[in-house]
Every structure is written in structure tokens, then in C-alpha cells.
N, C-alpha and C positions, 0 to 999 in steps of 0.2 A: 843370854840368848836362849829363852826358854818359853814354854807355853803350858798352861795348866788350867783346867776346867774343873770347878767343883759345884756341886748342886746340894743344897740343904733344904729339906722340907719339914715344916713345923705347922701342924693344924692347916689352916687355910692360907698361910704365909709361905712364900717361896723366895729364897735368895739365891742369886745366881752370880758367881764370882768368876770373872774371866781376866787372867793376866797374860799379856802377850808382850813381844819385844816393842811394839809401836804404841799400843794403847791399853789403858786399864779401865775397866767398868765394873761397878758394884751397884746392881739394881735390885731393890727390894720393893715388893708389892703386897699390901696387906689389905684384907677386906673383912669387916665384921659381918656376922650372920644377917641375912636380909629378913625384913618383916615389914612393918608399916614405914620404917625409915631405913636409909642405907648410908653407910659411911665407907669411905676409901681412903687409903694412904698410900702414896708412892713416893720413893726417894731413891736417888741415884748418885753415885760418887764416881765422877768421870776424870779421866787422865788424858792429855794429849801431848804428843811429841813436839807440837809447835811451841811450847813454852819450856822454860829452863826448869831444872829441878828445884823444887821449892815453891813453884808456881803452876805446876802441871795439873793439880787436881782441884776440882770444884764439887761442892756438894749441893744438890738440887732437889729439895723436898717439895711435896705437894699434897694437898688434902681436898677431898670433895664430900659434901654432905648432901643428902636429899630426904625430903619428908613427904610422903603422899598423905595429905591432910584429909582428903576425901574418904579415906579408909577409917578414920578414927570414929569411934561410936558417937561422939558429940556432933558429927557432921551428917549422920544418917538421915535426919529429917529433911535435909536439903537435896537429897539424891534425885528427886524428880527433875529438878532443873540443873543442879550442879553435879554433873556426872564424873568429873574428875578435877582434882586440884593437887598440884605438886609444886612445892617450893625447893629449889636447889641452889647450891653455890660451890665455888671452888676457888682455891688460892694455891699458888705455887711459883717455883722458879725454874727457868730453863737456861741452858748455856749454849754458847756458840764458840767454836774454836776455829771457824773458817776465816783465814786471812786473805780471801781473794785468790787462793790457789797457792799462796806462798807457804813454805814449810821451813821450820827451824828459825823462827823469827828472832830468836835470841842470839843468832850466830851472824856476825857481819860477813859480808861477801866481798869479793874482788872480782871486777870485770875487765875484759880486754877493752882497750880505748879504740882499737882500729889503728893505732900508730901515732907517733909524734913526728912533726916536721920542723926542721929549723934551717937556718941559713938565709942568705940574702934573697933567694928566689924560692926558698923552701924545698931545696933539692936534696936535703938530708932527711932521712926517715928511718925510724926504728919501731919495732913493736913496743907496746907499753901496757901498764896495768893501771887501774884507778879504783878508788873505793866504790863499791856498789851500795847495797842495803846496809844501813847501820844497825847492828844487833841491839835489841832492847832486852835486857836481862829481866826486868820485872813485868814484861808483858804477860797478861793472864786472860782468864775467860771473860767474854762479854756475857752479861746476864740480863734477864728480863723477868720482872716480876708481873705475873698475870693474875687478875681477879675477875671473877664472873659471878653474877647472881641472876637467877632466872625463875621463871614460873611457867607451868603448863596448866591451861585451864580448859576444861570440857563442858560444854552447856548442852543439855537436852539430848545428849548422845549424838548429836548432829554437828556441833561446831566445836573446833579444837583451835586454841590460840597459844603460841609459844612466844615468850618474850625473853630476851637475854640482854643485860647490860654488862658491858666489859670495859676493862681498863688495863693498860699495860705501860709499865715504866721500865724503859731499857736503858742501861748505864754501861759504862766502860766499853763504849762502842769503838771498835777498831777504825782508826782514821789516820791518814798522814797529817802531820802538823802543817799548819799554815803560817805560823807566826815565827818560825826559825829564822834568826838573822842570817844574811848572806855571808857575813864574816865567819859564821861557823863552819863554812866550807863544804857542807854536805852536797854530794852529787845528786842524792835523792833524799827528799824529806823523810825523816824517820817516822815510824808508826808509833801509836800510843793508845792506850785505853782512855779516851778522852770524852767522846760524845755522849749526850744524854738526849733521849726522845720519849715523850709521852704520846700515847695513843688511847683513844676512847671512842665508845660508840654504842649502837643498839642494833639488835637483830630481831626482827619480828617474822613470824611465819603463821599463816592461818588457813584452815581448811573448813569447808562446809559441804556436807552430803546429806541429801533429803529425798525420799521418795514422796513426791507431792501427790500422786495419784497412782493407781495400779499401773498406768501406762506411762506416766511422765516422772522422770528422775532428773535431779539437778545437783550439780556439784560446782564448788568454787575453791580456788586455791590462789594464794598470794604470798609474796615475801617481800621484805624491805630490810635493807641494811645501810647504816649510816656509820662511817668511821672517819675520824679526823685526827691527824697527828700534829705534833708541835715540837720544834726543836727547843730543848731546854738548855743545852750547852753545846757550842760549837767553837772550834779554834779560830777565833777572830781577834784582830787587834782591838785595844780599847777604843781607838778612833773610829773603827767600823761599827763596833757594838753600839756606839752612841750616835750613830747616823742612820738615815733610811736605808743604807745599803746592807745592814745587818741581816743575817739569815736567822739569828737567834730570835725565837718567838713566832717564826712563820712555819708553815708546812714544809716537810721535806721536798715536796714535789712541785713547788712553784717555779715559774719561769723567771729568770733574771733578765729584765728588759728595760728599755728606755721608755719614757712616757711621751706618747705622740700628742702634739698640740696642733692637729690639723696639717694643712699644707701651706707651704710658702706662697705668698701672694706677690704680685708686682709691686705693691706697696711696702713690702719688707726690704727692698733693695734700694740702695743708692744707684747701682748700675747692674740691672738684671742680666745683661749680656756678659758681664765679667764676673758675676756672683759675688758683688760687694754689698754686704748687708748694711742697713742703717745702724746708726750708733744706738745702743741700748739693746739691740737684739743679740742674744748669746751667739758666739762664734762657733759654728758646727765644724768639728775637726775630722770627720770621717771621710772627707772628700768634697769636692766642689758641689755647690748647691745652687739651684735655679728655681724660679717659680714653678710650682707644681710638685716639688720635692717634699718629703715629709719633714715636718718642723718638730723638734723635740724640746721638752721642758729642761731647763738648767736646774736640776734638783738641788745641787749643793750651792747654787747661787755664786759661782766664781767667774761668771762671764763666759764660760766655755761649756760646750756640750761635748763630752768624752765618755770614756769607759767608767769614770767615776760617778756618772749620773745613772748608771744602771742599777736598778733595785729589784728585790723580789716583789712581784706583783700579780694580782689576779687570782683566780681559781686554779688549783693544782692540775696537772696534766694526767693524774689518775683519779678516776671518779670517786668522789666521796659518798655518793649515793648510788646504790644498785637496787633495782626493784623489778618485780615481775608479777603478773597477775593473769589468771585464765579462768574459763568457765566451760563446762561440758554438760550436755544435756542429751537425754534419750527419750524418744517418744515412739513407742511401739517398735517398729523396725528401723526407724531412722535415728541416727546419732549424730551429733555435731559437737565440735570443740574448737576452741582457739586459745592461744596464749600470747600475751604481750610481754616484752621485756624492754627495760629502759635503763638509762644512766643520767645522772644530773650532777651538778656542782663540780664541773671540771671544764677544762678548755684545752684548745690546741693552738699551736703557734704555726701557722702557714709560713713556709720558708723553703729555701733551697734553690739549687739550680733547676732551670726549666720551669720554675713557677714564677718567681719575682722577676720582672723585667729589669735587666742589668745585673743579674745575680751571678753571672758567670756562664750562663748558657748561650751567650751571644744572642743572635737573632731568635734562636729557638726558646730564649727566655720569655718570649711573648705569646707562647702558644695558648695560655689560659686567658689572655687578656680579652675582655669584651670591650669593643671599641666604643660602645654606647654608655659605658659606666666608668669612665676615666676623666682625669684632669686634661683639659685642653686650653689653649689661650682663649678659645671662644667659649669655653665652659670652665671658667676659673673658680671651680667650687670645691670645697673640702668634704662634701657630702656625696663622695664617690668611693668606689671600692679600690680603684687603681690610681696611684700617683701617675705623674707623666710618664709616658713610655719612652724608653731610651734604648737604642740598639747599640749597646756597649756595656761597660762595666759602671754601675752606679753604687759605690760603696755605702752611700748614705742610706738609700731606700731599702736595702736587703737586710738590715740589722734586726735582731730581735727587739720588737716594740709592741706597744699596745695597739698600733695600727693594724697589726697582723694577728692579734690575739683574739680568737674567735670562741664564742660559746659552743660547746661541743655536746650538749645535752640532746638526747634523742629518745624516741619511743619507737619501737620496731614490732610490727605483727609478725611474730617468730614463726608460729605454726598455725595452721588452719586445717581442719579435717571434717569432712562430711562422709558419711557412710550409710549403707543400706543393707540390712541382713535379709537374705531371701526367705520367703515363708517356709515353714517347717515342712509343709507337705511337699514342696518342690524338692527340698533337700533330701527327704526320705526316698522320694522316687529315684533320685540320682545317687543314693547311697552316700549322702554327704551329711555333715553337721557343721554348724558355724560358718556357713558360706556367706561371705560378705563383699560387696563392692564398695569401693572408697575413692575419694579424691583427696589428696594431701598437698598443701602448699607451704613452702618455707621461705622466710624473708620476703614476704609479699609486699609490705608497705613500710616505709620509714618516714616519720615526722621529725624534722630537725630544723633549727634555725640556719645552720651551716649545711648547704646542699651541694657544694662543689664536688665532694666525693662522700663515700660512706664514712660518717663521724667515728665509726668504730674501728676503722682501719688505723693501725699504728704507723702513720706516715705524716710528714710535713708538707709534701709536694703532690700527693696523689698518685705518684708513680709505683702503684702496688695493685696487684691483681684484686679486684673487687670481690665482695661476697656475691654469691649467685642467687638468683631466685630459682627455685626448684618447684616444678609442677609434677605430680605423680598421680597416675591413674592405675588402680590395681584391683586384684581380686585375692581374697584370702579364702582358702578352702581346707577344711579338715575332714578327712575320711575316717 
């Protein structure tokens, strides 16, 4: 039970050693003298109480290199148009010891059961204990290998472009096992260093600034990021891994859903009033179905539609593409700017009480329903938004399915500003400087295929306070 701090200095390198009762860190950072190129090296040796002795420490080095090519003598002839060129790259490891808030994962725990009851009518009762978390002695650090290569390019001293390609391989991810036999008797599935995930993408940013004339200036800025992950290893049984239900090979953030095949028609039933389907149509097991209810695909072709037909499907629910662009200009005393932001390659599952009719909200479950865009016996079409409306519980229609999976891509006019700077003569007479009138708008317009609510809101049923449109008129005065 001790604590010690030591600092060691040597040239431009510095080592910091910290030893405490709970955690040990050794961090060293070194850097070579800077010139036309630069090099950096960092490495850390971390320890965590969450792991057993012998597994507590991890070594995580990294290195970064950069070369400003435009400063080299052989590039001087290009300077009139190539004002800046830099290549850079980095490679390293990082570690994670967060087990979702759990500590001492190598120690088994015992929990209270709330009591045991026995007897003919259960009238005998005693307090009792039961096995809790199963201690994993060899659990250790989750690690990620990160690599990045990039370039910075400047043209004519007006245009600057930055491009980065990145890749990450994360392994030994903490996860609870999914394939432990029930005969093992675990009350809670044990943890393990099991999962592996790859992530890669590109990040681009660009700026342009130019004084076109004495009175007119123009600038542009934009950014674009694409990132996609893929599950390399996940604790699934061999039967699932070889089926469409497997998560391996898919994105972490995809929905698990049924595949909708339109709506049931009267022709699908032997007896529509009793819900008896014709022979050859898979039996739907989530509740009674009638004409107008959602019809699902029997993915595993066992003659039944059940939980075993749910598969990872569609775009992830976290955007793979984030972008933005804007322009600003100034002509004499008038300035104007606007900025757009957007997201693409992602989806939303609309679901939940008070949204889907029959989802558990009772009659209130129909509050979103547009009576002109629904299935009815008079309009028995599958080209509608709503299946048949039902004032009660309809288990079949409220499931996660492609029927409710919507494209959430959007483009938003995030900011717009128009300003006017008062003439200098007026300002001098009033003992002011930089006096400016302006109008500013925020979240003014949104373009999206899904328009029931703001697609940027993290909600499945729209019951969340929306983003506000803000209009501001103001005066900026400096004395």
C-alpha cells in the first residue's frame, strides 16, 4: 500500500513512472530534432487492477513520421503552384481495460438470491446465495492496432487539402460468451477476450481562400469522413456462423430484423376471418394474422416464421458517412456565409409504443397513422406506409423488420449568416469600430427521405424534443 512518483529527464525524452496501489503506468515520449522532417515515438506500459497478477500489464508503443517535401531543395521550382506538401503516417497500439464498470474480473462473486421457497404451497422460505459473475483468471487487455497515412497539399497559397486513410484492428474484445452450454450451470455468462473487429475509412478536409478583387473575397470549406467496421470474430455457434443469421462479417451497428414481403392479401388465406393461411405459405408464429398484416420471408425455409428468421440487414444505425460544406463571401460592407451538414449510409428502425398501431399503446398507438396512407379492405395495397390499423395488441406488426427500416440520410442547412458593417465615417462619429448588423439562422432547412421527425434525433418513435430553428438579429459593436 504505497505510492511513488519519479521523473527522469534525458535530452528531449522524458519518462514518468507512477506506482500506486490500484494502477501502474510507465509512459515515455521521445522526439527527434525537427527540421524538414519530424519523427515521434511514444510507448506506455500500463497496469490495471481488473486483471489478475501476471495479466495486468500491457505494452503499447506507437510511432509517427512526417516529411515536409515542399521544403526540400529539389521542390523549389514548383513553389509558384505547389505551396505546401507534407506526407505523414503513424502506427501504434492502444489498450482498453474497461469491462463495462465491472472491477476485479478475475474474482468470482456470490449474490443473494432473494430467498428460496419450498413446500406444497411454497410456504417455507429462507435467505440464500447463488453464484454471480464467474472469475476469469486469464482475462487481459483489449488492444487495438491503429495505422494512418495522410497528406497535406497546398496549391497557389489559396487551396489546402488534407487526406487521411486509417485502419484499425481491434482484438481480444471483452464480451460475454454466447455459446456456453446450459449444462455448465452459469447464472451469468462468463466474460472472455474473444471478439475481433476491423475498422477502416478515409477523412478529407479542404479549404479555399481567395481575394478575387479589392472589394470581393471568397472562401470555401468542406469535410468528408467515411468509416466502415466489420466483425471478424464473434462468439456464435457453428450453426449460426454458416447461416444468414450470423453477425460475423457484418457491421457492428446493423439491425437484427425480419425481411418483410409486403402485406397479407385475402388470397393468402383459406379463411381470412379465422386467420387460416393457405397451404404453402409459412406459418407466422408471432400472433394471429389477418389480411393487411405484415408478411415475412421464411429465411431458413422451415415452413415457419419465427425468431430464427431474423437476420442482420440493411445499413447500420450509426452513419458511415459524415460530411459538411460551406461558403462565405464579403463584398465591401456586406458579408454572407452558410454551412451545410449531412449524413448518409445509415438507417433508422421506426418502432415502439405510441408509434406502431397495436404496439402496446392501445388506441394511442394510432396517433401517427395517416388514414390516407394505410391498408384497408377497400385499398388492399402493399404500397402504403401503414399496415391495417388495429385498436389492440398486434404482435406481428410491431416487430423489427424491413417494413419499418427507413433511410435516414439527410442534408441540413445548419447555419446561415448575413451581415452589414457600418461605414467607417459613421463609426468614427459614434466613437465605435467594427460595428456590424447581422441576421443569423440555425437549422433552417432539412432535406431527407424520412420526414416524420428530424432524422438526426436518436429515437425510434419520435417522442423526443426536436431540434429548434433559431433566428437571431443582432448588433456587434466594439468601442
